[in-house]
NUROSE-193620 format. One line per 10 residues: number of its first residue (from 1); their letters; for each residue x, y, z of N, C-alpha, C. Coordinates in pm, 1 decimal. Atoms other than C-alpha are relative to their C-alpha. Layout:
BEGIN
NUM) a) X:Y:Z:X:Y:Z:X:Y:Z ~ ...
***
This chain:
BEGIN
1) mttielkkql) 90.3:112.5:-2.6:-61.0:759.1:2223.7:40.2:-96.8:-110.4 ~ -36.5:100.3:99.3:26.5:436.3:2047.7:-121.3:-39.2:-83.2 ~ 108.3:47.5:85.8:-177.9:280.8:1770.0:-92.3:-93.6:76.2 ~ 80.5:94.9:-77.2:-294.2:3.9:2002.5:-88.8:73.4:99.9 ~ 79.0:-78.2:-95.6:-405.4:254.3:2267.2:-113.3:74.6:-69.8 ~ 101.5:-72.5:75.2:-589.6:457.5:2005.8:-112.3:-94.0:-44.2 ~ 101.4:98.1:39.8:-767.5:147.8:1873.7:-89.5:-37.5:117.6 ~ 77.7:35.6:-118.9:-873.6:49.1:2225.2:-94.9:112.4:38.9 ~ 82.4:-115.5:-35.2:-1002.2:399.9:2293.6:-117.7:13.5:-97.6 ~ 106.9:-10.1:99.5:-1198.8:407.8:1967.7:-103.1:-111.1:16.1
11) ihriseidde) 91.8:112.4:-21.2:-1347.2:62.3:2027.3:-89.7:27.4:119.5 ~ 77.1:-29.6:-120.6:-1455.4:167.3:2373.9:-104.8:108.4:-27.9 ~ 93.4:-110.7:27.1:-1612.6:492.3:2252.9:-109.8:-42.0:-96.9 ~ 101.0:47.6:94.9:-1788.0:323.8:1960.3:-100.4:-90.5:69.8 ~ 90.9:92.1:-70.5:-1931.7:59.9:2193.7:-103.7:74.9:83.7 ~ 93.6:-79.8:-79.8:-2103.9:339.7:2388.9:-100.9:76.5:-85.7 ~ 88.5:-75.8:88.9:-2278.2:489.2:2081.7:-124.8:-82.4:-30.2 ~ 126.4:65.1:30.0:-2646.4:405.6:2035.4:-67.3:57.2:-124.8 ~ 57.6:-66.2:117.5:-2718.5:636.0:1740.7:33.5:-81.8:-125.0 ~ -22.6:88.9:113.6:-2765.7:399.0:1446.5:53.2:73.1:-122.9
21) sflqaiktil) -46.8:-73.4:118.0:-2714.6:664.8:1178.2:146.6:40.7:15.7 ~ -139.8:-34.7:-24.9:-2388.4:773.8:1341.2:88.9:-123.8:-17.1 ~ -75.5:125.0:15.9:-2270.8:411.9:1357.5:10.1:-38.3:-147.8 ~ -5.0:26.5:144.3:-2363.4:370.8:988.3:103.4:89.7:-67.4 ~ -98.9:-92.5:56.0:-2152.0:677.1:909.6:142.3:-48.4:28.5 ~ -131.6:55.0:-35.7:-1856.0:527.1:1095.6:30.1:-122.0:-85.8 ~ -17.7:120.3:82.4:-1908.4:199.1:909.6:36.1:37.4:-143.2 ~ -29.9:-45.7:136.2:-1909.7:384.1:576.9:144.9:46.4:-11.8 ~ -139.5:-46.4:-0.2:-1578.7:551.6:663.3:94.4:-119.4:4.2 ~ -86.9:117.6:-12.9:-1424.7:220.0:768.8:-2.1:-84.8:-126.0
31) dsktqsqvlt) 10.8:78.4:123.5:-1556.3:39.4:459.7:78.8:63.7:-112.9 ~ -71.2:-67.5:108.4:-1414.0:302.2:227.0:150.8:-11.1:18.8 ~ -143.0:12.9:-26.9:-1073.8:282.8:396.4:47.1:-140.9:-32.8 ~ -35.1:139.2:27.0:-1069.8:-96.3:373.4:2.6:-26.2:-149.4 ~ 6.5:21.8:144.0:-1171.6:-93.2:8.5:117.2:64.6:-71.4 ~ -109.9:-68.4:66.8:-900.3:154.9:-82.5:133.2:-69.5:23.4 ~ -124.6:69.6:-29.2:-635.2:-71.5:69.7:9.2:-135.1:-70.3 ~ 0.4:128.6:67.8:-736.4:-380.2:-128.1:41.7:21.3:-143.9 ~ -50.3:-10.7:136.2:-542.7:-418.4:-449.2:-31.0:-129.7:-72.5 ~ 35.2:118.3:77.6:-684.9:-657.6:-705.3:89.0:-4.5:-122.8
41) ltdeqrleir) -91.4:16.1:112.1:-435.9:-790.1:-956.8:-55.4:-100.7:-99.4 ~ 36.5:96.9:102.8:-496.8:-964.9:-1285.4:101.7:-113.5:3.5 ~ -94.2:111.8:9.2:-332.3:-1299.2:-1359.2:129.3:44.5:-66.3 ~ -119.0:-50.4:69.3:-94.5:-1119.7:-1596.6:87.8:80.9:94.3 ~ -77.5:-80.5:-94.7:8.4:-876.6:-1325.2:70.7:-89.0:101.6 ~ -62.6:93.6:-94.4:72.8:-1161.7:-1080.9:120.2:-69.8:-63.2 ~ -110.9:64.8:70.0:289.3:-1336.7:-1340.9:118.2:95.1:-15.2 ~ -106.7:-99.5:12.9:486.0:-1016.3:-1401.3:73.4:20.2:132.1 ~ -61.4:-17.8:-132.0:545.7:-974.3:-1029.0:87.3:-120.8:33.3 ~ -82.0:121.4:-24.4:664.8:-1336.0:-996.8:127.3:2.3:-82.6
51) asrmqigkge) -118.1:-5.4:87.7:896.3:-1292.0:-1295.4:99.2:104.4:50.3 ~ -87.6:-105.1:-51.8:1032.4:-969.3:-1149.7:73.1:-45.4:125.4 ~ -63.9:50.6:-121.7:1097.3:-1133.2:-814.5:108.6:-101.9:-31.8 ~ -101.7:98.0:40.3:1283.0:-1416.1:-987.2:123.1:71.9:-55.0 ~ -112.5:-77.2:53.5:1496.8:-1162.2:-1175.6:79.3:65.1:112.5 ~ -68.8:-61.9:-114.1:1576.5:-980.9:-853.2:80.5:-104.8:74.5 ~ -69.7:108.7:-68.5:1667.6:-1311.7:-690.1:126.8:-42.2:-72.6 ~ -117.1:35.6:81.0:1911.7:-1377.5:-975.8:97.2:117.1:-14.4 ~ -86.9:-117.4:10.7:2061.4:-1029.9:-941.8:-16.4:74.3:-131.0 ~ 23.4:-63.4:129.5:1915.0:-919.7:-1275.3:-79.2:129.2:17.8
61) fieqadldek) 62.4:-129.9:-20.6:1839.0:-561.0:-1179.0:110.1:103.9:11.5 ~ -95.7:-109.1:-16.2:2004.5:-221.5:-1153.7:-55.0:94.4:106.0 ~ 39.7:-94.5:-104.5:1994.7:10.8:-854.4:-34.2:134.4:-64.0 ~ 43.2:-128.6:55.4:1825.4:346.4:-914.3:117.1:97.4:-13.9 ~ -114.5:-91.9:5.1:2144.9:539.2:-834.9:90.4:-33.6:-118.7 ~ -82.1:41.3:114.0:2338.9:335.5:-1092.4:-67.4:35.3:-132.1 ~ 75.1:-34.2:120.3:2066.4:384.8:-1350.6:5.1:150.4:-25.6 ~ -9.1:-145.9:13.3:2065.4:759.7:-1284.1:136.5:41.5:-54.1 ~ -135.4:-32.3:44.7:2440.8:769.7:-1329.4:17.7:-34.0:-147.8 ~ -10.2:39.3:141.5:2423.3:579.0:-1659.8:-79.5:95.2:-88.5
71) fnkwqssk) 83.0:-92.2:78.5:2142.2:803.3:-1780.3:69.0:135.1:-14.9 ~ -67.5:-129.7:4.6:2334.1:1118.0:-1690.5:119.8:-3.2:-94.9 ~ -112.4:13.7:94.2:2641.9:991.0:-1879.2:-50.7:-2.8:-141.9 ~ 57.7:8.3:134.0:2427.4:905.1:-2179.1:-51.1:137.6:-44.6 ~ 57.4:-131.6:30.3:2250.5:1242.4:-2164.0:109.7:101.4:-31.9 ~ -106.6:-97.9:22.8:2577.2:1437.0:-2145.0:81.4:-30.8:-125.4 ~ -76.6:36.9:120.7:2728.1:1246.8:-2440.1:-75.4:36.6:-127.4 ~ 78.7:-36.6:119.1:2452.8:1367.6:-2675.3:48.2:128.4:-61.7
***
């Protein structure tokens, strides 16, 4: 079953429910899921993300594999 099919099935089944307390329970579940997906950033965090994106755009970054390799060389030279 695809996500779209599942959504349609759930919408249809929910539309047939008349039990208000059960519908409130479903709403609570949906509200909690929505709230957990919302990420609120401070202005400082937004600025850091913009600066990071600019650095990436300029090629000012190191791939994780390269960093691991450099770290391992540094660690073994101790």
